[in-house]
RODRENTOR-646939 format. One record per residue (C-alpha): residue in one letter; x, y, z; residue number from 1. Coordinates in steps of 0.2 Angstrom, whole numbers. Layout:
  residuo     px     py     pz  num
        a      X      Y      Z  NUM
...
# end
This chain:
  residuo     px     py     pz  num
        m    169    -68   -342    1
        s    153    -58   -341    2
        d    144    -68   -354    3
        l    150    -84   -346    4
        g    144    -79   -329    5
        q    127    -73   -336    6
        v    125    -90   -345    7
        i    129    -99   -329    8
        l    116    -90   -319    9
        v    103    -93   -333   10
        v    106   -111   -333   11
        v    105   -111   -314   12
        f     88   -103   -315   13
        v     82   -115   -327   14
        l     88   -130   -317   15
        c     80   -123   -301   16
        g     64   -121   -310   17
        l     64   -139   -316   18
        a     67   -145   -299   19
        a     54   -135   -291   20
        a     41   -140   -305   21
        l     45   -159   -303   22
        g     40   -159   -285   23
        p     21   -155   -287   24
        v     21   -167   -302   25
        a     28   -181   -290   26
        l     13   -178   -278   27
        k      1   -183   -292   28
        v      8   -199   -297   29
        g     12   -216   -289   30
        v     26   -219   -277   31
        g     37   -228   -289   32
        k     36   -214   -302   33
        a     37   -201   -289   34
        g     54   -208   -283   35
        a     61   -207   -301   36
        l     54   -189   -302   37
        i     61   -184   -286   38
        a     78   -191   -290   39
        c     78   -181   -306   40
        a     74   -165   -297   41
        k     88   -169   -284   42
        t    101   -172   -298   43
        a     95   -155   -307   44
        f     97   -146   -291   45
        l    114   -153   -287   46
        i    120   -148   -304   47
        a    113   -130   -301   48
        a    122   -129   -284   49
        g    138   -134   -293   50
        l    136   -121   -306   51
        c    131   -107   -293   52
        v    148   -111   -284   53
        a    157   -110   -301   54
        a    149    -93   -304   55
        l    156    -87   -287   56
        v    173    -94   -291   57
        l    172    -85   -308   58
        l    168    -68   -300   59
        a    182    -71   -287   60
        v    195    -74   -302   61
        a    188    -57   -310   62
        f    193    -48   -294   63
        l    210    -56   -292   64
        t    215    -53   -310   65
        d    208    -35   -310   66
        d    195    -38   -323   67
        f    188    -20   -323   68
        s    176    -24   -338   69
        l    164    -30   -324   70
        a    155    -16   -315   71
        i    157    -23   -298   72
        v    176    -25   -300   73
        s    178     -8   -307   74
        r    168      0   -292   75
        y    174    -10   -277   76
        s    192    -15   -281   77
        s    208     -8   -288   78
        a    225    -15   -294   79
        e    234     -9   -279   80
        l    224    -18   -266   81
        p    232    -34   -258   82
        s    224    -50   -264   83
        l    215    -53   -248   84
        y    206    -37   -249   85
        k    202    -40   -267   86
        l    194    -56   -263   87
        s    184    -47   -248   88
        a    179    -33   -260   89
        l    168    -47   -269   90
        w    155    -45   -255   91
        a    157    -27   -252   92
        g    142    -22   -262   93
        a    125    -28   -267   94
        p    129    -40   -282   95
        g    143    -49   -273   96
        s    134    -50   -257   97
        m    119    -57   -265   98
        l    129    -70   -275   99
        l    138    -75   -259  100
        w    122    -77   -250  101
        s    114    -87   -264  102
        v    129    -99   -265  103
        c    127   -102   -246  104
        v    109   -106   -248  105
        f    112   -118   -263  106
        v    126   -127   -255  107
        i    117   -129   -238  108
        f    101   -136   -247  109
        a    112   -147   -258  110
        l    121   -154   -243  111
        w    104   -158   -235  112
        l     97   -167   -251  113
        a    113   -177   -253  114
        k    113   -183   -235  115
        n     95   -189   -235  116
        k     87   -203   -244  117
        m     75   -195   -257  118
        d     62   -208   -260  119
        g     45   -206   -267  120
        s     36   -200   -251  121
        t     25   -185   -251  122
        f     36   -176   -239  123
        n     51   -177   -250  124
        a     42   -171   -265  125
        a     36   -156   -255  126
        a     53   -153   -247  127
        v     62   -153   -264  128
        s     49   -142   -272  129
        i     49   -129   -258  130
        g     68   -129   -257  131
        a     71   -128   -275  132
        a     57   -114   -276  133
        v     67   -103   -263  134
        c     83   -106   -273  135
        l     74   -101   -289  136
        a     69    -85   -281  137
        f     87    -82   -276  138
        s     93    -86   -294  139
        a     80    -74   -301  140
        l     86    -60   -289  141
        l    104    -63   -296  142
        i     99    -62   -314  143
        f     86    -47   -313  144
        a     91    -37   -298  145
        a    109    -39   -292  146
        e    117    -43   -309  147
        p    134    -47   -302  148
        f    141    -50   -320  149
        a    135    -33   -327  150
        t    148    -24   -338  151
        t    152     -6   -338  152
        f    157      5   -353  153
        k    168     15   -341  154
        a    181      2   -338  155
        a    195     15   -338  156
        v    187     24   -323  157
        r    191     13   -308  158
        t    184     21   -292  159
        g    190      7   -281  160
        e    176     11   -268  161
        l    180     -4   -257  162
        s    168     -2   -242  163
        r    178      7   -228  164
        f    171     -7   -216  165
        s    179    -20   -227  166
        m    197    -16   -224  167
        n    197    -25   -207  168
        f    199    -43   -204  169
        w    183    -44   -193  170
        m    173    -36   -207  171
        i    180    -48   -220  172
        v    174    -63   -210  173
        h    158    -55   -204  174
        k    147    -57   -219  175
        p    152    -74   -224  176
        l    149    -81   -206  177
        l    132    -72   -206  178
        f    127    -78   -223  179
        v    131    -96   -219  180
        g    121    -95   -203  181
        y    106    -87   -212  182
        s    107   -100   -226  183
        s    106   -114   -213  184
        f     89   -108   -207  185
        l     83   -113   -224  186
        i     82   -131   -219  187
        p     70   -129   -204  188
        f     60   -118   -216  189
        v     59   -132   -229  190
        v     56   -146   -216  191
        v     42   -138   -206  192
        l     33   -132   -222  193
        a     35   -148   -231  194
        y     27   -157   -215  195
        a     13   -144   -215  196
        f      8   -148   -233  197
        t      9   -167   -231  198
        a      2   -168   -213  199
        s    -12   -179   -218  200
        s     -1   -192   -228  201
        r      2   -209   -221  202
        d     20   -208   -224  203
        f     23   -195   -211  204
        d      9   -193   -199  205
        v     18   -181   -189  206
        y      4   -170   -181  207
        q     -8   -184   -175  208
        q     -5   -195   -161  209
        g     10   -203   -168  210
        p     29   -204   -164  211
        l     30   -186   -157  212
        h     17   -190   -144  213
        i     28   -203   -137  214
        k     43   -198   -127  215
        t     57   -203   -139  216
        p     74   -208   -133  217
        k     86   -194   -128  218
        h     98   -198   -142  219
        k     85   -195   -156  220
        l     87   -176   -158  221
        g     83   -174   -176  222
        q     87   -163   -191  223
        l     77   -148   -185  224
        r     88   -146   -169  225
        r    104   -150   -179  226
        w    101   -136   -192  227
        l     95   -123   -179  228
        l    111   -126   -169  229
        f    122   -125   -185  230
        g    114   -108   -189  231
        l    115   -102   -172  232
        c    134   -106   -171  233
        f    138    -96   -187  234
        v    126    -82   -183  235
        s    134    -80   -166  236
        l    151    -80   -174  237
        g    145    -67   -186  238
        i    138    -56   -173  239
        a    154    -57   -162  240
        a    164    -53   -177  241
        g    154    -37   -181  242
        a    155    -32   -162  243
        r    173    -34   -162  244
        r    175    -24   -178  245
        t    164    -10   -170  246
        y    174    -11   -154  247
        i    191     -9   -163  248
        e    185      5   -174  249
        l    172     15   -163  250
        g    177      9   -146  251
        d    160      2   -142  252
        y    155    -16   -145  253
        r    137    -12   -143  254
        a    136      2   -157  255
        w    118      6   -151  256
        g    109      7   -168  257
        n     94     -1   -175  258
        l    102     -8   -190  259
        e    116    -16   -180  260
        n    104    -24   -167  261
        v     92    -31   -181  262
        s    104    -45   -183  263
        l     98    -52   -166  264
        l     81    -55   -173  265
        p     84    -72   -182  266
        w     96    -77   -167  267
        l     83    -74   -154  268
        v     69    -83   -164  269
        a     81    -98   -168  270
        v     84   -100   -149  271
        a     65   -100   -146  272
        a     63   -113   -159  273
        l     76   -123   -152  274
        h     68   -122   -135  275
        s     51   -127   -143  276
        r     60   -143   -151  277
        g     67   -148   -134  278
        g     50   -145   -125  279
        m     40   -157   -137  280
        p     43   -172   -126  281
        l     37   -162   -111  282
        a     20   -155   -118  283
        d     10   -156   -134  284
        k      8   -138   -135  285
        f     26   -136   -140  286
        r     22   -144   -157  287
        r     13   -128   -161  288
        w     27   -117   -155  289
        t     39   -127   -166  290
        i     28   -126   -182  291
        v     26   -107   -179  292
        l     44   -103   -175  293
        g     53   -116   -186  294
        p     52   -106   -202  295
        l     53    -89   -195  296
        p     72    -87   -193  297
        f     74    -89   -212  298
        i     61    -76   -215  299
        l     68    -64   -202  300
        c     86    -66   -211  301
        m     78    -59   -227  302
        f     70    -45   -216  303
        v     88    -41   -209  304
        v     96    -40   -226  305
        i     82    -29   -234  306
        i     83    -17   -219  307
        t    102    -15   -220  308
        a    100    -14   -239  309
        s     89      1   -237  310
        g    100      9   -224  311
        g    115     15   -234  312
        r    132      8   -237  313
        k    138     14   -220  314
        y    131     -2   -212  315
        p    140    -18   -210  316
        l    128    -29   -221  317
        s    123    -15   -233  318
        l    118    -18   -250  319
        d    118     -4   -263  320
        p    101      6   -265  321
        t     97     -3   -282  322
        g     81    -12   -286  323
        l     87    -27   -274  324
        p     77    -21   -258  325
        l     61    -20   -268  326
        a     64    -38   -275  327
        l     68    -44   -258  328
        l     53    -37   -251  329
        v     42    -46   -264  330
        f     52    -62   -259  331
        i     48    -59   -241  332
        v     30    -57   -244  333
        c     29    -73   -253  334
        c     38    -82   -239  335
        v     27    -75   -226  336
        l     11    -80   -235  337
        l     18    -97   -237  338
        w     22    -97   -218  339
        l      4    -91   -214  340
        v     -4   -105   -225  341
        c      7   -118   -216  342
        i      1   -112   -199  343
        i    -17   -112   -204  344
        r    -16   -130   -211  345
        t     -7   -136   -196  346
        l    -18   -128   -183  347
        k    -32   -138   -191  348
        s    -23   -155   -192  349
        i    -12   -155   -176  350
        s    -21   -164   -161  351
        i    -15   -157   -145  352
        t    -17   -165   -128  353
        p    -21   -151   -115  354
        y     -7   -148   -104  355
        q    -11   -153    -86  356
        k     -4   -139    -74  357
        g      0   -145    -57  358
        p      0   -135    -41  359
        f     13   -122    -38  360
        r     30   -130    -41  361
        l     45   -128    -53  362
        d     38   -134    -70  363
        k     50   -135    -85  364
        a     37   -134    -98  365
        e     29   -118    -91  366
        t     47   -111    -89  367
        l     51   -114   -107  368
        s     35   -107   -113  369
        w     39    -91   -103  370
        t     56    -91   -110  371
        n     49    -91   -128  372
        i     37    -77   -124  373
        v     51    -66   -117  374
        l     62    -70   -133  375
        i     48    -66   -145  376
        l     44    -50   -135  377
        a     62    -44   -137  378
        v     61    -48   -156  379
        v     45    -37   -157  380
        i     53    -23   -147  381
        i     69    -23   -158  382
        a     59    -24   -174  383
        a     47    -10   -169  384
        a     62      1   -165  385
        t     71     -3   -181  386
        l     55      1   -192  387
        c     54     17   -182  388
        s     71     22   -188  389
        y     68     15   -205  390
        f     53     27   -208  391
        s     63     42   -202  392
        r     65     48   -219  393
        t     47     48   -224  394
        l     40     53   -207  395
        p     54     64   -199  396
        d     43     72   -186  397
        l     36     56   -180  398
        a     53     48   -180  399
        v     60     61   -169  400
        r     47     58   -156  401
        l     48     39   -157  402
        k     66     35   -161  403
        p     73     25   -147  404
        t     89     31   -139  405
        g    104     22   -132  406
        t     96     22   -115  407
        f     81     13   -122  408
        y     92     -1   -128  409
        t    102     -2   -113  410
        v     86     -4   -101  411
        m     77    -15   -113  412
        f     92    -27   -116  413
        s     95    -27    -97  414
        l     77    -32    -92  415
        v     77    -45   -106  416
        g     94    -52   -100  417
        i     88    -53    -82  418
        l     72    -61    -86  419
        l     80    -74    -97  420
        a     94    -77    -84  421
        f     80    -80    -71  422
        l     70    -92    -82  423
        l     86   -101    -87  424
        g     89   -104    -68  425
        m     71   -109    -65  426
        c     72   -122    -79  427
        t     88   -129    -73  428
        l     82   -130    -55  429
        a     66   -139    -62  430
        d     77   -152    -69  431
        l     87   -154    -53  432
        h     71   -155    -43  433
        k     64   -168    -54  434
        k     79   -179    -52  435
        d     76   -180    -33  436
        h     58   -175    -28  437
        s     62   -178    -10  438
        s     76   -164     -9  439
        g     75   -146    -12  440
        l     92   -142     -6  441
        p     99   -138    -23  442
        v     85   -125    -26  443
        l     87   -117     -9  444
        f    106   -117    -11  445
        c    106   -108    -28  446
        i     93    -95    -22  447
        a    103    -91     -6  448
        v    119    -89    -16  449
        g    110    -77    -28  450
        m    103    -67    -14  451
        v    120    -65     -6  452
        c    128    -60    -22  453
        f    114    -47    -25  454
        w    116    -39     -8  455
        l    135    -38    -10  456
        v    135    -30    -27  457
        w    121    -18    -21  458
        k    128    -13     -4  459
        s    146    -17     -4  460
        v    151    -13    -22  461
        g    138      1    -24  462
        k    132     -3    -41  463
        s    114      1    -47  464
        f     99     -9    -43  465
        l     97    -16    -60  466
        l    115    -22    -62  467
        s    115    -29    -44  468
        l     99    -39    -49  469
        a    107    -45    -65  470
        c    122    -51    -55  471
        g    111    -60    -42  472
        v    100    -68    -54  473
        s    114    -73    -65  474
        v    124    -81    -51  475
        l    109    -91    -46  476
        s    107    -98    -63  477
        f    126   -100    -65  478
        v    127   -111    -50  479
        a    112   -121    -55  480
        v    119   -124    -72  481
        l    136   -129    -65  482
        i    127   -142    -54  483
        k    117   -148    -68  484
        m    133   -150    -79  485
        l    141   -161    -66  486
        v    125   -172    -65  487
        d    125   -174    -84  488
        l    144   -174    -86  489
        w    143   -189    -98  490
        a    129   -182   -109  491
        a    138   -173   -123  492
        g    123   -164   -129  493
        k    118   -157   -112  494
        i    136   -152   -109  495
        g    135   -142   -125  496
        r    119   -134   -119  497
        a    126   -130   -102  498
        v    142   -122   -109  499
        a    131   -111   -120  500
        h    120   -106   -106  501
        l    135   -102    -95  502
        g    142    -90   -109  503
        l    125    -81   -110  504
        l    125    -79    -91  505
        i    142    -72    -91  506
        l    137    -60   -105  507
        v    122    -53    -95  508
        v    133    -49    -81  509
        v    149    -43    -90  510
        a    138    -32   -102  511
        g    132    -22    -87  512
        f    150    -19    -80  513
        t    158    -14    -96  514
        s    146      1    -97  515
        a    157      9    -83  516
        e    173     17    -90  517
        e    187     29    -86  518
        s    192     41   -101  519
        i    203     56   -104  520
        t    205     67   -120  521
        t    221     77   -121  522
        r    234     85   -132  523
        m    251     77   -131  524
        a    268     83   -137  525
        k    282     71   -140  526
        e    288     62   -124  527
        k    274     69   -114  528
        t    266     57   -101  529
        i    249     56    -94  530
        n    242     44    -81  531
        l    225     35    -82  532
        g    219     21    -71  533
        g    237     16    -66  534
        y    243     16    -84  535
        t    257     28    -89  536
        i    254     33   -107  537
        t    269     41   -117  538
        y    268     49   -134  539
        n    284     43   -143  540
        s    283     47   -162  541
        f    272     49   -177  542
        e    271     36   -190  543
        q    263     35   -207  544
        r    262     20   -219  545
        d    256     20   -237  546
        f    246      5   -244  547
        g    242      9   -262  548
        d    224     17   -261  549
        i    225     20   -242  550
        t    236     28   -230  551
        k    238     24   -211  552
        a    244     38   -200  553
        g    245     40   -181  554
        p    256     42   -165  555
        v    266     28   -158  556
        i    261     26   -140  557
        f    270     17   -126  558
        i    260     11   -111  559
        a    267      5    -94  560
        k    259     -3    -78  561
        k    267    -14    -65  562
        g    281    -21    -76  563
        l    270    -21    -92  564
        r    278    -11   -106  565
        k    269    -11   -123  566
        k    269     -2   -139  567
        l    252      4   -147  568
        w    249     12   -163  569
        p    231     20   -164  570
        h    229     27   -182  571
        n    217     34   -195  572
        i    214     25   -211  573
        v    213     38   -225  574
        y    205     32   -241  575
        r    208     39   -259  576
        d    191     47   -259  577
        g    195     56   -242  578
        h    185     44   -231  579
        i    194     43   -214  580
        v    191     28   -203  581
        p    199     27   -185  582
        e    207     11   -179  583
        l    210     10   -161  584
        a    224      2   -152  585
        v    219    -10   -139  586
        h    228    -18   -125  587
        t    217    -32   -118  588
        g    220    -37   -100  589
        l    211    -50    -89  590
        l    201    -37    -79  591
        e    201    -22    -91  592
        d    205    -15   -108  593
        l    215      0   -112  594
        h    211      7   -129  595
        i    218     23   -137  596
        s    211     32   -152  597
        f    220     45   -162  598
        d    209     61   -165  599
        e    219     74   -173  600
        r    237     80   -177  601
        m    241     98   -173  602
        p    252    110   -184  603
        d    265    110   -170  604
        d    267     91   -171  605
        r    256     88   -155  606
        v    242     75   -156  607
        m    225     74   -148  608
        i    221     56   -142  609
        t    207     49   -132  610
        a    211     35   -119  611
        k    198     24   -111  612
        i    198     10    -99  613
        r    184     -3   -101  614
        p    182    -16    -87  615
        f    180    -35    -90  616
        m    180    -34   -109  617
        f    191    -50   -110  618
        w    176    -59   -102  619
        l    164    -52   -114  620
        w    173    -61   -129  621
        f    176    -76   -118  622
        a    157    -77   -115  623
        a    154    -76   -134  624
        i    167    -90   -137  625
        l    157   -101   -124  626
        v    141    -98   -133  627
        v    148   -103   -150  628
        a    157   -118   -142  629
        g    142   -124   -133  630
        s    132   -123   -150  631
        a    146   -133   -158  632
        l    146   -146   -144  633
        g    128   -148   -146  634
        l    129   -150   -165  635
        l    143   -163   -163  636
        s    133   -173   -151  637
        v    119   -173   -164  638
        r    130   -179   -178  639
        k    138   -193   -167  640
        t    121   -200   -162  641
        t    114   -199   -179  642
        r    129   -210   -186  643
        r    124   -224   -174  644
        r    106   -225   -182  645
        r    101   -234   -197  646
        h     84   -231   -204  647
        p     77   -238   -220  648
        m     68   -221   -223  649
        p     67   -205   -214  650
        t     55   -204   -199  651
        s     47   -190   -190  652
        d     59   -190   -176  653
        d     73   -188   -189  654
        f     67   -172   -194  655
        f     61   -165   -178  656
# end
């Protein structure tokens, strides 16, 4: 099986190299011959994508059949693991994670090639070449760095070191969701760069005074928006799954740490790129925003992986400390250089009509610009804080002085959230004001509601000024978005956008309220009862369950409150190597969560537990669902309108 897997990867490498080489050749020949060459490159890549999927299936079979001759199986699996965990062990370490990510990249680009008509245009030649070159780099990483089919001469020594984070449902789905989202950002990367290198061609005169200069029909949303939405949907799901795992195991969904928060970087930039795409009909300056931001999420995804790869195996997306981080770093440098060349070329070729600023008024284009500035500022702050922690090993004294704390992240995210909520409200109010220039009643109404909410939360409820301000601003924007949603009730794309925005606004407010908690840590004997926040908590018995390589042990707790009676089992997962991972028992209510953790068992059979009440946690997960649902609705609306169009060949509006 090892030899077969290696052969498949080598064939994939050769086919990707062939597809990447045919693109530049097609640029030098006539249109007729170029079409034939691009068709050959497309066929070669589709075969390579199929073989890459076959390699993943082959490795999955090795895990399911306990083929311990492979080093990755020997290290991360064992015969006693359930089948589901054997399968998830495939992406527990560097080789399997890299193979899974590579397969996602290959499949996404293959779907894009199969869906679009690849004629002899210079854009298609450049796009095939760039996409195949990226996939060529991924296949090279698999062969020379990750080596998922490497063998071991110690097949009898099976460590079964399945990551302690992977024995959790949310952690099982966390990586695949993120990798699908990360891979989706390859399409904006390829599309924008291909346009940059064919900007002067007559086939796609995108950057001059052409189709983009004219306000296009609203249903022509384009591929750039489609793939950004697709990526945002899956990355949001992946981040939510990781937050849920952290909440269940650590009791805090935030998990304030640099390597956890770094996954927000591509998400924030993708949102900014999506805003830029939407602002192109409003002002020419958003063309440059789109060119700069479109390829950046994919580059940042690789930055995320290399940071987590160098951070040790205790992080959710960790890859083992092999030569893979260095190889990824070289890959990132190449992509950044390509991106910079793209920017330099387009700055020379794009003709931008100066934006005419009017007098003081609600201006959607200016609001979008400031929204992008705030998003990029958040990205810079998070990246700087992450790098500060990253260099803590080599510069420990400097890192101690500069390393950000949980308070820093709390304040920073609070300020960014308030600014974004305010700008979202102003952008929505600008739309409402534009629909009826003679009336400013919606604007005045939303501002009045926001001010009343701020006053009530600050004075009546007695919350902090920052939280009160977040509530006032979010309510202002929430009301504006609801009004806008009613106005655009039959525009599916705008409904999706409104749903996602409502989710983000709820998230801003709820994140502030969830920081307040009631907690108690106590020793309990059997049948002893304690009270916390109206809950009666009773220690009933101690239970232990064995699952092959792991043991789960913890107290059985009964909780009661106003007719509610429920059994909870907080426990510790003990691995064969001595690792202990706590798993909290959580009761989720509409207004609050009660979660109980098992800390220690005493010799006299007493147990030490910690019980916490966290308010409004249900609404946090509900807000995350709204963000994902809004992205999905926007994506479905793009697909629906695209089916109604029939173009003989792609146009600039199809891609942007």
